[in-house]
C-alpha positions in Angstrom: -19.9 -17.2 -122.7 -22.6 -19.8 -121.9 -21.2 -20.4 -118.5 -21.4 -16.7 -117.7 -25.0 -16.5 -118.8 -25.9 -19.5 -116.7 -24.1 -18.1 -113.6 -25.9 -14.7 -114.1 -29.2 -16.5 -114.4 -28.6 -18.4 -111.2 -27.7 -15.2 -109.3 -30.9 -13.5 -110.5 -33.0 -16.6 -109.5 -31.4 -16.8 -106.1 -31.9 -13.1 -105.4 -35.6 -13.5 -106.2 -35.9 -16.3 -103.6 -34.1 -14.2 -101.0 -36.5 -11.3 -101.7 -39.5 -13.6 -101.3 -38.2 -14.7 -97.9 -37.6 -11.1 -96.8 -41.2 -10.2 -97.8 -42.6 -13.2 -95.8 -40.7 -12.0 -92.7 -41.9 -8.4 -93.3 -45.5 -9.7 -93.4 -45.1 -11.4 -90.0 -43.6 -8.2 -88.5 -46.3 -6.1 -90.2 -49.2 -7.8 -88.4 -47.4 -7.6 -85.0 -46.7 -3.9 -85.6 -50.3 -3.2 -86.9 -52.0 -4.7 -83.8 -50.0 -2.6 -81.3 -51.8 0.0 -79.2 -55.3 0.4 -77.7 -58.4 -1.5 -78.9 -62.0 -1.1 -77.6 -64.1 -4.2 -77.2 -67.0 -4.0 -79.6 -68.3 -7.6 -79.2 -67.4 -10.2 -76.7 -68.8 -13.4 -75.3 -68.0 -11.8 -71.9 -70.6 -9.0 -71.7 -68.8 -7.0 -69.1 -65.8 -6.4 -71.5 -67.9 -4.5 -74.1 -66.7 -0.9 -74.3 -63.5 -1.6 -72.3 -60.0 -1.2 -73.6 -57.5 -4.0 -74.4 -53.8 -2.9 -74.8 -51.1 -4.5 -76.9 -47.6 -3.3 -76.3 -44.6 -5.1 -77.5 -45.4 -8.8 -76.8 -47.7 -7.9 -73.9 -51.5 -8.3 -74.0 -53.4 -6.5 -71.2 -57.0 -7.7 -71.2 -60.0 -5.4 -70.4 -60.1 -7.0 -67.0 -56.4 -6.1 -66.3 -54.9 -9.6 -66.8 -51.5 -9.7 -68.4 -50.4 -12.1 -71.0 -47.6 -12.5 -73.5 -48.6 -13.2 -77.1 -47.1 -14.9 -80.1 -48.3 -14.5 -83.7 -47.9 -16.7 -86.7 -49.3 -14.8 -89.7 -48.2 -17.5 -92.1 -51.0 -19.8 -91.0 -54.6 -19.7 -92.4 -56.3 -18.6 -90.4 -53.6 -16.6 -88.7 -52.7 -17.7 -85.2 -52.3 -15.7 -82.0 -51.5 -17.5 -78.8 -51.8 -16.0 -75.3 -49.8 -17.1 -72.3 -50.4 -15.9 -68.7 -47.5 -13.5 -67.9 -47.0 -15.1 -64.6 -47.6 -18.8 -65.6 -46.0 -20.1 -68.8 -47.9 -23.4 -68.5 -51.2 -21.8 -69.3 -51.4 -21.0 -73.0 -54.6 -20.3 -74.9 -54.5 -21.1 -78.6 -56.3 -18.6 -80.9 -56.9 -17.3 -84.3 -57.1 -13.7 -85.5 -57.9 -11.5 -88.5 -57.1 -7.9 -89.0 -59.2 -5.7 -91.2 -58.2 -2.0 -91.2 -59.2 -0.8 -87.7 -60.9 -4.0 -86.7 -59.3 -7.0 -84.9 -61.2 -10.2 -84.6 -59.8 -12.8 -82.1 -61.2 -16.2 -81.2 -59.5 -18.4 -78.5 -60.0 -21.5 -76.5 -61.8 -20.7 -73.2 -59.6 -23.1 -71.2 -56.1 -24.1 -72.1 -56.1 -27.5 -73.9 -59.6 -27.1 -75.4 -58.0 -26.8 -78.9 -57.4 -24.0 -81.4 -60.6 -22.7 -83.0 -61.0 -23.3 -86.7 -63.5 -20.4 -87.4 -64.4 -17.1 -85.9 -67.4 -17.9 -83.8 -68.3 -18.4 -80.1 -68.8 -22.0 -79.0 -68.9 -23.7 -75.7 -65.1 -24.2 -76.0 -64.2 -20.8 -77.6 -64.5 -17.1 -76.8 -64.9 -14.5 -79.6 -63.7 -11.0 -79.3 -64.2 -8.2 -81.8 -62.1 -5.1 -81.3 -61.9 -1.7 -82.9 -59.5 1.2 -82.7 -60.8 3.9 -80.3 -61.8 7.1 -82.1 -59.6 10.0 -81.2 -61.4 13.1 -79.8 -62.7 15.3 -82.6 -62.4 12.6 -85.2 -65.5 12.1 -87.3 -65.2 8.3 -87.2 -65.7 5.9 -90.1 -69.0 5.6 -91.9 -70.2 2.1 -92.7 
């Protein structure tokens, strides 16, 4: 009887561990899914980008200037990491961090490959900061602050 009870307890404990792993994987997928689509540049260290669109589709990042990158996310890190690689040159990867708050995406990355991943969300001589928001659909009242 005792051995059955121990066996049942082990099964319950193991299923809890598996469920935790599944939730961790879902969280990674969740951020990647949540950032998909069009974003409008609200703030940028590159002034000519403000008001322009950035598009995320699948693993492709199309900047407001039209440059294409592939991106990888690691939502398990703190801060969360998002790295960009030129679509036509896998040797140039820009290390970055991001945070997602409702319809706002904040992204900070190194200006030149090899400058080092930023540790905080601010513009520095080595790091660019980009703040994006979802475009308002026609006829929508928009969010009040």
